[in-house]
C-alpha positions in Angstrom: 0.2 -0.1 0.1 3.0 2.3 0.4 4.3 1.7 -2.8 1.2 3.0 -4.5 0.5 6.0 -2.2 4.5 6.8 -2.9 3.9 6.4 -6.8 0.6 8.7 -6.8 2.3 11.3 -4.8 5.7 11.1 -6.6 2.9 11.5 -10.4 1.4 14.4 -8.7 4.7 16.1 -8.4 5.8 15.2 -11.6 2.3 16.7 -13.0 2.6 19.7 -10.8 5.7 20.4 -12.0 4.8 20.0 -16.2 2.0 22.7 -15.4 4.1 25.2 -12.9 6.9 25.0 -15.9 4.4 24.8 -18.8 2.7 28.4 -17.1 5.7 29.9 -16.3 7.6 29.2 -20.3 4.3 31.4 -21.3 4.5 34.6 -19.5 7.4 35.9 -21.7 5.8 34.5 -24.5 2.8 36.6 -23.9 5.2 39.9 -23.9 6.0 38.5 -27.7 2.5 38.4 -28.3 2.0 41.8 -26.9 4.9 43.2 -28.9 3.0 41.7 -32.0 0.0 43.6 -31.2 1.5 46.9 -30.7 3.7 46.6 -33.6 1.1 46.0 -35.7 -1.5 48.6 -34.4 1.8 50.6 -35.0 2.2 49.8 -38.8 -1.8 49.7 -39.2 -2.6 53.2 -37.5 0.4 55.3 -38.0 1.9 54.1 -41.3 -1.1 52.6 -42.5 1.0 49.5 -43.9 -0.8 46.5 -42.0 1.0 43.0 -42.5 -1.0 40.2 -44.2 0.2 37.9 -41.3 -0.6 39.4 -37.7 -3.9 38.5 -37.4 -3.8 34.8 -37.7 0.3 34.8 -35.6 -1.9 36.8 -33.6 -4.8 34.5 -32.4 -3.5 31.5 -33.1 -0.8 32.8 -30.2 -2.9 34.2 -28.2 -5.7 31.4 -28.0 -2.7 28.7 -27.2 -1.7 30.9 -24.3 -4.5 31.3 -22.8 -5.3 27.3 -23.1 -1.8 26.4 -21.5 -2.4 28.5 -18.8 -5.6 26.2 -17.8 -3.6 23.7 -16.1 -1.4 26.2 -14.5 -4.3 27.7 -13.2 -5.6 25.3 -12.1 -2.5 23.8 -10.4 -3.1 26.9 -8.6 -6.9 26.8 -7.5 -7.3 30.2 -10.1 -10.4 29.1 -11.2 -14.0 30.3 -10.7 -16.1 28.5 -7.7 -18.1 29.5 -5.0 -16.2 30.7 -2.4 -18.9 32.2 0.0 -19.6 28.6 1.2 -16.3 26.7 -0.2 -14.1 28.2 2.0 -15.8 28.0 5.2 -16.1 24.0 4.7 -13.2 22.0 5.8 -10.3 20.7 3.9 -12.2 17.0 3.9 -15.4 18.4 2.8 -13.9 20.9 0.2 -12.2 17.6 -1.4 -15.4 15.5 -1.1 -17.0 18.2 -3.3 -13.9 18.7 -5.3 -14.2 15.3 -6.4 -18.0 14.9 -7.1 -17.6 18.0 -9.1 -14.5 16.4 -11.2 -16.0 13.3 -11.0 -19.2 14.1 -12.6 -18.5 17.3 -14.8 -14.7 17.4 -14.9 -13.3 14.2 -16.5 -16.4 13.6 -18.2 -16.3 16.8 -20.4 -12.9 17.5 -20.9 -11.8 13.6 -21.8 -14.8 13.8 -24.5 -13.0 17.0 -25.7 -9.6 15.1 -26.0 -11.1 12.6 -27.4 -13.0 14.0 -30.1 -9.6 16.3 -30.8 -7.7 13.6 -31.5 -9.8 12.8 -34.8 -9.3 16.4 -35.3 -6.1 16.9 -35.3 -5.2 14.0 -37.0 -7.4 14.9 -40.0 -5.8 18.0 -40.1 -2.6 17.0 -40.5 -3.2 14.8 -43.1 -4.8 17.2 -45.2 -2.4 19.8 -44.4 -5.1 21.9 -43.3 -4.4 26.0 -43.7 -6.6 28.9 -42.6 -8.5 30.9 -44.8 -9.1 33.4 -42.6 -6.1 35.7 -44.3 -4.0 36.2 -47.2 -1.0 34.1 -46.7 -2.7 30.5 -45.7 -0.9 29.5 -42.7 -0.7 25.8 -41.4 -3.2 25.2 -39.1 -2.0 21.5 -37.6 0.4 23.0 -35.8 -2.4 24.9 -33.7 -4.2 22.4 -33.6 -1.5 19.9 -32.2 -0.6 22.9 -29.8 -4.7 22.8 -28.5 -4.7 19.1 -27.7 -1.5 19.7 -25.9 -3.1 22.0 -23.7 -6.0 19.8 -22.8 -4.5 17.0 -22.1 -2.4 19.4 -19.8 -5.0 20.2 -18.3 -6.4 17.0 -17.8 -3.2 15.9 -16.7 -3.4 18.4 -14.2 -7.1 17.3 -13.4 -5.7 13.7 -12.5 -3.6 15.1 -10.0 -6.1 17.2 -8.2 -8.2 13.8 -7.9 -5.3 12.3 -6.3 -4.4 15.1 -3.9 -8.4 15.5 -3.1 -8.6 11.7 -2.6 -5.7 11.7 0.0 -7.4 14.5 1.5 -10.2 12.5 1.9 -8.4 9.3 3.4 -6.4 11.5 5.6 -9.1 13.6 6.7 -6.5 16.6 6.3 -4.9 18.4 3.4 -1.6 17.2 1.9 
C-alpha cells in the first residue's frame, strides 16, 4: 500500500511540475505576443501599412497561451468557484466536493473533448489544413496540435488534483 501511495504522490509531483513550468514558460511569450499586437497597431494606424500575417499569428498564439494556462491555473486554484460557502468548509469537505465535481463534470467533459480532438488534429495533419481567414494561408495543424496538448495538460493536472483530493479525504486533512 505504501508503494502505491508513494507512486501516486510522485505522479502528482511530476504533473504539478509540468503544469508549473508550462505556465511559467508562457509568461515571457505573452510579452512577445503583446509586442506583435503593438507592432501591428503601429504599422496599421500610424503608417497605414498593415501586415498580412499578424491576425493569424495573434489569434493562434493568443489562444494557445490562454489554453496552456488552464493547467497552471488549476494547479494554483485560480478557476472560479463559489467561495462564500466553499472557504468555510473543512479541507475534507472541500475535497469531497471537488471529487464529486471532477467525477461528474471535469473528467467527462474534458475527457470527451480530448477524445474528440484527436481525430480533429489527425485530420488536420493528414490534409495539411491551412487557415482561410487571411491572405497567406498559414498551416493550422501545428496550432491544433498545440491546443490538444494544452487540453491534455489540463486533464493531467485534473488527475493530480483528483489524487490530492482523494488523499485529503482519506487522511481527513489537506496533504
